N, C-alpha and C positions, 0 to 999 in steps of 0.2 A: 504494500500500500504506500503510495507516495506520501512523503512528509508534507506537513502543512506549514506555510510561511507564517511566522509570528514575530512581531517586534519584541526585542528584549532590552534589558538594561545593560550597563557596561559590564564587560567580561572581567571576572575577578582573576587577577594574575597570581599564579602560584609563586611561593617564595623561591628566590634564587634564579629568577628569569634574567636573561641578558638585558642590559639597558635598552637595546633596540626594541626588544619585545615590550618592555614597559612603556616606551614612547608610543609604540603603535597602539597599544591597548588604551592608553590615555587619550589618544586621538579619536579612537572609536567611541569613547565615552561622550564626546561632545558633538559628534557628527551623527545626524539622524540616519537610521538604517533603512534600507529598502525592504521590499517584500519577498526577497529570496527568489525572484523570478528567473534568475540565471543559475540556480542551484537545483540539483536533483539528488534525492536519496529515497530509500525504502525502509519501511518498518521491518524489524527482525524478530522472529520467534525462534527460540532455542530451548532445548532440553537442558535442565540443570546438569552441569558437569561437562557439557559440550562446548564447542567454539562458536562464538558469534562474530560475524564480519560486518563492519560498518563502512559504507562507501559514501563519500561526499564527492559529487561530480559537478563539473562546470560545463554548461551547454556551449557557451561562446567564450573560450578562454582568452584573457588579455594579460596573462602572466601575473594576475593578482594573487595575493597570499591567501592560502586555504588553511583553516585550523579547525580542530575538533575539540569540543568541550563535553565534560561529563554532566550528569544531572545537577551536580553542585556548582556548575559553571566554572569548574577547574579545567585548565587547558590540558588535554591529553597529548595532542600533537599540534605543533606549529610548523607548517611545512613538513619537513622530514625530521624535525627535532622533537624529542619527547621530554617535556619538563616534568610530567607526573611520574613519581617514583613507584610505579606499579608495573612490574615486569610482565604481568599477564597481557598487557597491551603491546602488540608488535606491529610494525609497519609492514604491510603487504605490498602496497604499491604507492608511489608518489610521482606525480607529474604536474604540469601546469593545468591539466584538466581533471585530475582525480587525486583524492587522498583516501586510501583504503587501509583500514586498521582492523586487526583481529583481536578478540578478547577470549582467552582460553580459560577453561575451568569456571564457567559462568555459574554464579549463585544468585539466589533471590535478591540479595542486596545490590546486585548490578542492574536490576530492573529499573526502567525509567526512561526519560527523554535525554537524548544526546544531540548536541547542536553542531551543525555545520555552519561555519562563517566564512564569508568571502570578503576580503578587504578591497572593495571597489569604492567608488565615490558616487552615491553614498554606499556604506557597507551593506551586505545582504546576509540574511540568516534563515535557516530552515532546520527543522528538527526531525529526528527519527526516534521511534519508540522500540526499546528492547523489551520483549515479553518472555519471561522465563517459565517454562513448564516443568512441573515436578511429578514424576510417575509415582504411583502408590508404593509406599515403603514395604508393605506386607499385604498378603491376601490369604485369608484364613476362612475355612468353613467349620462351623460348630453345628453338631447335630444333637437334637434333643435326646434321642434314643439310639444307642449303637445297634441294638437288635429290636426290630418291630414285629408285630403280629399282623397278619393280613386283615385288612379292614380298619386298621388304626390310622389316625392322623398324626404325622410327625412334623416337627418344626426344624428347619435348617436356617442358619444365619451365616451370611458371607460378609466379611468386613474388609474394606480396602482403606488402609490407613495413610494419612499424611500425604495427600496429593494436591496438585494445583493445576488446573481447576478441579472441581469435584468430579469424581468418576461416575460413569453409568454402569450399573451391574446388570448382567443378563444371566438367566438360568436356563439350563438344558437338562432334560432327562433322556438319556440316549441321544437321539437325533431330533427330539421334539422340544421346542422352546416353550418355557413356562413363564408365568408372570409372578413376580415378587413385589414386595412393598418396601420402598427404600426410605431411609432417614439420613439427613446430612447434618453433621456437626462441624462447626468452624472453630479452629484454634489458631489465633493470629492470622497468618496468610495461608494456612493449610486447611484442608477439608478431609474429614473422615466420614465414609459412607458405609452404612450397614443395610443390607437387604435381607428381608425375611421371606421365606418360602414355606407355606403349609401344604403338605402333600399327604394324600390318602393312598396308602400302599396296598398292593395285592401281591399274590404269589408270583405274578409275571414280572414284578419289580425286583425280585431277588437277584443280586449280582449286577444290577444295572447301575452305571455311573451317573451321579448327579454333578453337573459341571457348573461352576461359578466363573463367568467370563467378564473381563473388564474392557469397557470401551473408553479409551483415553487417548488424546492426541500425542502424548509423550511415550506411549508404549504400544506394541503390537503383540497379539497372541498371549496376553497374560491371563492365565486361568489356573484354577485348582479344582479338584474333584474328590468326591467321596463315593464309595460303593455302598449301595443299600444292602442290608441283610434282613430278609423277611422270613419269618417262620409261618408255616401254613399246615393245615390238617391234611391227612393222606388223600391221595387220589387212588381209587381202587378199580381194578379191571379184572373180569373173569373171562378166561378163554377155554375153549374145548379142545383138548389134545387128541382125544379118540372117542368116537370115530371122527375122522377128518372129513368135514363137510358131508356127513352122511346121516341117515336116520338112526335114531336111538331105538333099537328094536329089542324085544324080549330075548333074554338069553345071552346077549352080547355085553361087553364091558363098556364103561364110561369113565373117562378121566378128565378132570377139570383142574386148572391151575389158576391161582389168585396172585395178582401182582399189585403191590401197593408202593406208592412213592409219596414222600412228604418231607418236611423239614421241621424238626429232626426226623430221621428215618424211622418209620413205624417199628415198634418192638413187639406189639401185641396184635396177633392176627388169629382169627378163629372162624370156623365154618359152623353154620346152623341151618336148620330147616324152618322156614317161615310157617307159622300157624300149625306146626306139627312136630313130633319128635323125630330125631334123626334115626333112620333105619339101622337095625343092629348090624347088618352086613356091610354098611358103609365104612370104608377105611379112610381116615384123615391123617396125612403125614405132612406136617408143616403147612406149606401153602397149597398142597395137592389134596384132591378128594377123588377116591376111587371106588366105583361100584363094579365088581367083577361079573355079576350075573343080574342084568336088569330084569325087573318085572313091573307090572302095572301098579303095584302098590308103592313104587318109588316115585310116582308122579307127584310133582309139587315144585315149590320155589326154594332154591338153595342159595343161601346168602353168605358172602365172605365179608367179615368186618375187620377193619384195621384202625388202630388208634395210636396217637402220640401225645406229646405234652400239650398240643394245641387243641386237639379234638378227635372225633371219631367219624369215619365214613364207611360206606358199604357199597357193594355191587351185587346184583341178583342174577341167577340163572334159572330159567323156567324149563323143567324137564317134563317131556311127554313121551311115554314109552309106547311104541307101535307094536302091532302083532309081528310075529317072526316072519310071516309071509308078505308083509306090507310092501317090501321092495319088489318081490316077484310079481305080485298082483299088479303093482303099478306098471311094471314092464309089459305084462300081458295087455293091460288096458291101453298102453301106448301103441302096441302093435295093432290092436283092434281099431283104434282110432285112425291109424295110418291106412289100413285096408279100406275102411269106410270112406275115408277121404279120397282114396284113389278111384273107387267105384263111382262116387259122386262126380268126380272130375270127368270120367269117361262118358257118363250119361249126359252131362251138360254139353260136352263137345259134340256128341251124336245129335242132340237136339238142335244145336246151332247149325250143323251141316244140313239137316232136314229142312230147316227154315230157309236156308239159302237156296236149296234145290226148288222148293215150292215157289219161292219168290220169282226165280228165273222162269219157271214153267208158266205162271200166270201172266207174267210180263210178256212172254212170247205170244200167247193166245190172244191177249188183248190187242196186240198189233195186227194179228190176222183178221180179226173182226173189223177193225177200222179199214183194212185194205179192201175187203169184200164190199163194204158199204160204199166205198169210193168207186169201185167198179160199177155197181148198180147205178150210181148217180150219173155216170158218164152217158148212159143211153136213155135215161128217164126224163120225161117232160116235167114231172113235179116230184116232191119229196116222197109221197106215198108210193109212186111207181118205183122210185129208187130203192126203197126198203124192200119192196116185193122182188125186184130184180136181184137185190143182194141176197135175199133168202133163197131165191131160186138158184142163184149161182152157188150158194153154200150147199144146197141139196145136191146139186149136180156133182160138186166136189166130193161130197160124202159118198154118192153112188159110184163115182170113179174110184174112190178109195176102196169101196166094197168089191168093186170089180177086180181091182188089182189084187185084193186079198184073196 
C-alpha cells in the first residue's frame, strides 16, 4: 500500500551527527515541507523475527539528499551514513533515486511509521507503516473425557496463545468441518483465542482424529489433533455353518456360530432358546451351537447374547425343520412344472400356426369372390344383372371343378 504524504515537524537529530547534518536539519526546520509528491514507498508487513525492507524512492531525481527516520523521528540513514547505533539496520541499496534499508530480527517494538524525507526546496516527506505479525506461541487441545461412551456429549477446547492479530480456529472430525465457539482475550498487544467444541460421539467415532487448525497470516498449516476413544456395546451376528445355504431337514445336523464385536471386547457370551427351554441334545461350545440330529421339536428362535462393560446385545436365528423328503419332493415338483410348461408352450405354438393358416385361407377366398363379381359387372347392364352373372359364373366354375374331379 502506498504511503500517505503528511507534513511533519522538524526532524530530531541524533547525538553525534556531523555538523553538516545538523545544519541541514536546522534548515529543514524553518522551510515548509511539500506533500511528498516526488517520493514513493510501500507499507511493510512482516512476521516477528523476520526481515523487513524499507524503500524510499524518488520519481524524478535531482540529486537531492534522501534520509530515513524511525517512529521516534530519529535518523536511521542519511544518504548512505547510519547515525543510529542499531546494527539491525543495514543499507541494501543507495543511489540518487533510492534509499533501501533492511531491518533484521523484527519485534513488536519496531512496529510503527517510518519516514522518508527528500531535501528539495521545499523538503518532501512520506511515511511507510511496518506491521508486525506474531504467530501463536502454542496450540493445545484439552478434552473433557479421555474415554467416552457412545451417545455421550464430550467437550474439547483448543487454545492458541499469544498471537497478533487474533487467530481463527477451525475444527475437523476426519474430513468433515465442524463449528466451534470461540472466545478472545487480549493481553497488551497479544491475543489468546480459545475455541470450544461439543461433540456427541458414536461407535463410528472410535479412533477418528479431531483436528484443531489455525488460520493466521503469520503461519501456515499449524494444527494439532486428538484421537477419540469411544466405548460401545457389542454388535452380534449369527451365521449358519451347516448346512450351507440348504434346508434344515429332519435327521440332519445344524451348526451355528455367534460373532460379537465391541469395545471393550465382549467377555460374556451365551446361547438360549426364546420362549422355551433349550433342547437336551443341543451342544453349546463357546460361540458355537450344534444340533447333530434335527427334529421338528427343535423348531423355534435361538438367541446369542453378548455383553461388556457398556451393555448387552443379541442376535436371533429362527429354525424351521423340514421333512426329510422336502428337498426330493421339491425337485420332483420342479421337474413336473418344467414338463407342464413345455407342453403349454407347444400347444400355444400349434394354435398360432393354425390361426395363421386360417387367416391366409380366408384372405384368398375373399379375393376370389371380388374377382367373380367384377367379371359379372363387365357384361351386365345394371347391378342386379351383374350379381346374377357373377353367381352364374361361380356355378359354372364349380361345375368345371366337379368335372375335372
